[in-house]
C-alpha positions as CSV (number, residue, x, y, z in Angstrom):
1,X,1.5,4.8,-11.6
2,X,3.2,1.6,-12.7
3,X,6.1,0.2,-10.8
4,X,8.5,0.7,-13.8
5,X,7.3,4.3,-14.4
6,X,7.6,5.1,-10.7
7,X,11.2,3.8,-10.6
8,X,12.1,6.3,-13.2
9,X,10.7,9.4,-11.4
10,X,11.4,8.2,-7.8
11,X,13.4,10.9,-6.0
12,X,16.1,8.5,-4.6
13,X,16.7,7.0,-8.1
14,X,16.8,10.4,-9.7
15,X,19.4,11.6,-7.2
16,X,21.6,8.5,-7.6
17,X,21.3,8.8,-11.4
18,X,22.6,12.4,-11.1
19,X,25.5,11.2,-9.0
20,X,26.2,8.5,-11.6
21,X,26.2,11.0,-14.4
22,X,28.6,13.1,-12.4
23,X,31.0,10.3,-11.9
24,X,30.9,9.5,-15.7
25,X,31.6,13.1,-16.5
26,X,34.6,13.1,-14.1
27,X,35.9,10.0,-15.9
28,X,35.8,12.0,-19.1
29,X,37.7,14.9,-17.6
30,X,34.6,17.1,-17.3
31,X,35.5,18.1,-13.8
32,X,33.4,21.1,-13.1
33,X,30.1,19.7,-14.4
34,X,30.9,16.2,-13.1
35,X,31.7,17.5,-9.6
36,X,28.5,19.6,-9.4
37,X,26.2,16.7,-10.5
38,X,27.9,14.2,-8.3
39,X,27.7,16.5,-5.3
40,X,24.0,17.3,-6.0
41,X,23.2,13.6,-6.3
42,X,25.1,12.4,-3.3
43,X,24.3,15.2,-0.9
44,X,20.7,15.3,-2.1
45,X,20.3,11.6,-1.5
46,X,21.8,11.8,2.0
47,X,19.6,14.8,2.9
48,X,16.5,13.0,1.5
49,X,17.3,10.0,3.7
50,X,18.2,11.6,7.0
51,X,15.8,14.5,7.0
52,X,12.2,14.2,8.4
53,X,10.6,14.6,5.0
54,X,9.4,11.0,5.0
55,X,7.7,11.3,8.4
56,X,6.3,14.7,7.4
57,X,4.8,13.3,4.2
58,X,3.4,10.0,5.6
59,X,2.0,11.2,9.0
60,X,-0.9,13.1,7.6
61,X,-2.0,10.0,5.7
62,X,-1.5,7.6,8.6
63,X,-3.5,9.8,11.0
64,X,-6.3,10.8,8.6
65,X,-8.5,8.0,10.0
66,X,-8.5,7.1,13.7
67,X,-7.8,3.6,14.9
68,X,-11.0,1.6,15.6
69,X,-11.5,1.0,19.3
70,X,-14.7,-1.0,19.0
71,X,-16.8,-2.2,16.1
72,X,-20.6,-1.6,15.9
73,X,-22.9,-4.6,16.2
74,X,-24.3,-4.3,12.7
75,X,-21.5,-5.1,10.3
76,X,-21.8,-6.6,6.8
77,X,-18.4,-8.2,6.8
78,X,-14.6,-7.7,6.5
79,X,-12.6,-6.6,3.5
80,X,-8.9,-7.0,3.3
81,X,-7.0,-5.3,0.5
82,X,-4.1,-6.9,-1.2
83,X,-0.5,-5.6,-1.3
84,X,0.9,-7.8,1.4
85,X,1.6,-10.9,-0.7
86,X,4.5,-11.7,-3.0
87,X,2.9,-13.9,-5.6
88,X,6.2,-14.9,-7.5
89,X,8.0,-15.9,-4.2
90,X,4.9,-17.7,-3.0
91,X,4.6,-19.7,-6.2
92,X,8.3,-20.6,-6.3
93,X,8.6,-21.8,-2.7
94,X,5.1,-23.2,-2.4
95,X,4.3,-21.3,0.8
96,X,2.9,-17.8,1.4
97,X,5.5,-15.1,0.8
98,X,4.6,-11.9,2.6
99,X,6.1,-8.4,2.7
100,X,6.3,-5.5,5.1
101,X,2.6,-4.8,4.7
102,X,1.7,-8.1,6.3
103,X,-0.4,-6.4,9.0
104,X,-3.2,-6.2,6.4
105,X,-3.4,-9.9,6.6
106,X,-2.6,-10.5,10.3
107,X,-5.0,-7.9,11.6
108,X,-7.6,-8.9,9.1
109,X,-7.4,-12.6,10.1
110,X,-7.6,-11.6,13.7
111,X,-10.8,-9.7,13.0
112,X,-12.2,-12.7,11.1
113,X,-11.3,-15.1,13.9
114,X,-13.0,-12.8,16.4
115,X,-16.2,-12.6,14.2
116,X,-16.5,-16.0,12.5
117,X,-20.0,-15.3,11.4
118,X,-19.0,-12.4,9.1
119,X,-18.0,-12.9,5.5
120,X,-14.3,-12.3,4.8
121,X,-13.5,-10.7,1.4
122,X,-10.0,-10.4,0.0
123,X,-9.2,-8.4,-3.1
124,X,-5.8,-8.4,-4.9
125,X,-3.4,-9.8,-7.4
126,X,-3.9,-10.3,-11.1
127,X,-4.7,-13.9,-11.9
128,X,-2.1,-14.9,-14.6
129,X,-3.6,-18.3,-15.3
130,X,-2.2,-21.8,-14.7
131,X,1.3,-21.1,-16.1
132,X,1.9,-17.9,-14.0
133,X,2.4,-17.3,-10.3
134,X,-0.6,-17.6,-8.1
135,X,-2.7,-14.5,-7.5
136,X,-2.6,-12.7,-4.2
137,X,-6.1,-13.8,-3.6
138,X,-5.1,-17.5,-4.1
139,X,-2.2,-17.1,-1.6
140,X,-4.5,-15.3,0.9
141,X,-7.1,-18.1,0.6
142,X,-4.4,-20.7,1.4
143,X,-3.3,-18.6,4.3
144,X,-6.9,-18.3,5.6
145,X,-7.0,-22.1,5.5
146,X,-3.7,-22.5,7.4
147,X,-5.0,-20.1,10.1
148,X,-8.2,-22.1,10.5
149,X,-10.5,-19.2,9.3
150,X,-14.0,-20.6,9.2
151,X,-15.7,-17.4,7.9
152,X,-17.4,-17.5,4.5
153,X,-14.6,-16.4,2.2
154,X,-14.8,-14.2,-0.9
155,X,-11.7,-14.0,-3.1
156,X,-11.3,-11.5,-5.9
157,X,-8.2,-12.1,-8.0
158,X,-8.3,-9.7,-10.9
159,X,-7.5,-6.3,-9.3
160,X,-4.4,-4.5,-10.4
161,X,-4.8,-1.4,-8.2
162,X,-6.9,0.2,-5.5
163,X,-9.6,1.3,-8.0
164,X,-9.9,-2.2,-9.2
165,X,-10.3,-3.5,-5.7
166,X,-13.6,-1.6,-5.2
167,X,-14.9,-2.1,-8.8
168,X,-14.2,-5.9,-9.0
169,X,-15.2,-6.7,-5.4
170,X,-18.5,-4.9,-5.4
171,X,-20.4,-7.5,-7.6
172,X,-19.1,-10.3,-5.4
173,X,-20.3,-8.9,-2.1
174,X,-23.5,-10.5,-0.9
175,X,-26.5,-8.2,-1.3
176,X,-28.4,-9.5,1.8
177,X,-25.8,-8.2,4.3
178,X,-26.7,-5.0,6.2
179,X,-24.4,-2.4,7.7
180,X,-20.9,-1.2,6.6
181,X,-18.0,-3.4,5.7
182,X,-14.8,-3.2,7.8
183,X,-12.1,-2.1,5.4
184,X,-8.6,-3.3,6.4
185,X,-5.6,-1.8,4.8
186,X,-2.4,0.1,5.6
187,X,-3.0,3.4,7.4
188,X,-1.2,5.5,4.7
189,X,-3.3,3.8,2.0
190,X,-6.6,4.3,3.8
191,X,-7.5,7.7,2.4
192,X,-7.3,6.5,-1.2
193,X,-9.0,3.2,-0.4
194,X,-11.9,4.9,1.4
195,X,-12.3,7.3,-1.5
196,X,-12.6,4.6,-4.2
197,X,-15.0,2.4,-2.1
198,X,-17.2,5.4,-1.4
199,X,-17.2,6.2,-5.1
200,X,-18.2,2.6,-5.8
201,X,-21.1,2.9,-3.3
202,X,-19.7,0.6,-0.7
203,X,-20.2,1.7,2.9
204,X,-17.0,1.0,4.9
205,X,-15.6,1.4,8.4
206,X,-11.8,2.3,7.9
207,X,-9.7,-0.1,10.0
208,X,-6.1,1.3,9.5
209,X,-3.1,-1.0,10.2
210,X,0.5,-1.2,9.2
211,X,1.8,2.1,10.6
212,X,5.2,3.3,9.3
213,X,5.9,6.2,11.5
214,X,5.5,7.7,15.0
215,X,4.2,11.3,14.8
216,X,5.9,12.3,18.1
217,X,9.3,11.5,16.8
218,X,11.3,14.1,15.0
219,X,11.7,12.1,11.9
220,X,15.5,12.6,11.6
221,X,17.2,9.4,10.8
222,X,20.8,8.1,10.7
223,X,19.7,5.2,8.5
224,X,20.0,7.0,5.1
225,X,18.6,4.2,2.9
226,X,15.7,3.4,5.2
227,X,14.8,7.1,5.5
228,X,15.0,7.6,1.8
229,X,12.8,4.6,1.2
230,X,10.2,6.0,3.6
231,X,10.2,9.4,1.8
232,X,9.9,7.8,-1.6
233,X,7.1,5.6,-0.3
234,X,5.1,8.5,1.1
235,X,5.7,10.6,-2.0
236,X,4.4,7.8,-4.2
237,X,1.1,7.7,-2.2
238,X,0.6,11.4,-2.5
239,X,1.1,11.2,-6.2
240,X,-1.3,8.3,-6.4
241,X,-3.9,10.4,-4.6
242,X,-3.4,13.2,-7.1
243,X,-3.7,10.8,-10.0
244,X,-6.9,9.2,-8.6
245,X,-8.5,12.6,-8.1
246,X,-7.6,13.8,-11.6
247,X,-9.1,10.6,-13.0
248,X,-12.3,11.1,-11.0
249,X,-11.8,7.9,-9.1
250,X,-12.0,9.7,-5.7
251,X,-14.2,12.7,-4.9
252,X,-11.6,14.7,-3.0
253,X,-7.8,14.9,-3.1
254,X,-7.4,13.5,0.4
255,X,-10.6,11.6,1.5
256,X,-11.3,11.9,5.2
257,X,-13.7,10.8,7.9
């Protein structure tokens, strides 16, 4: 689902839009309908933000695959999925601009530095040519150089989504490597990622990072906006899983171990 389309159906935006309509109706003396819509929007947004719905939605995704305690000896290489780079900011300021999914890169680089003999593949960021901002892959490659990564590096810069990650990266992976590839991405994103890589015939070891919740916590929050953002975020991933399953891009609604 595109970013613009999601912004239209996002729960927080929908509730705030209802509140706005209510305020407009009040301005035009439509007190009853205006009060009802404004109340639904405002109270709904507050409940969406403070309730544990975000934690309840994201925890099953984040705990679907266990954290890796030790890697096997026979590994083909390391794959880092994009989503942690802000290409426009990176291009404007001339240095890597990263977001709150940066653990994909930091943990992936840590793995690469610990296993310098393994190929390091990165997939992400549509290449818009010389006149556009750099691709995620270009920024990641620059960051690998800054961090003194000496691994053989494979950069895939055409992927627009998780399905593209697997499809575009597959022909670039060396055929002479044996064993599974270590797949590094956000924990909530791992079920969908594993599903598309399995469908592409790429054997992977899930290496989840970038956790957003703590399962033992109640999930209730006094930070309304932060809680609402988490709930929207988790809802979006569940909808993406459903869309991928309906398109036949993953074999099950929620791929697991």
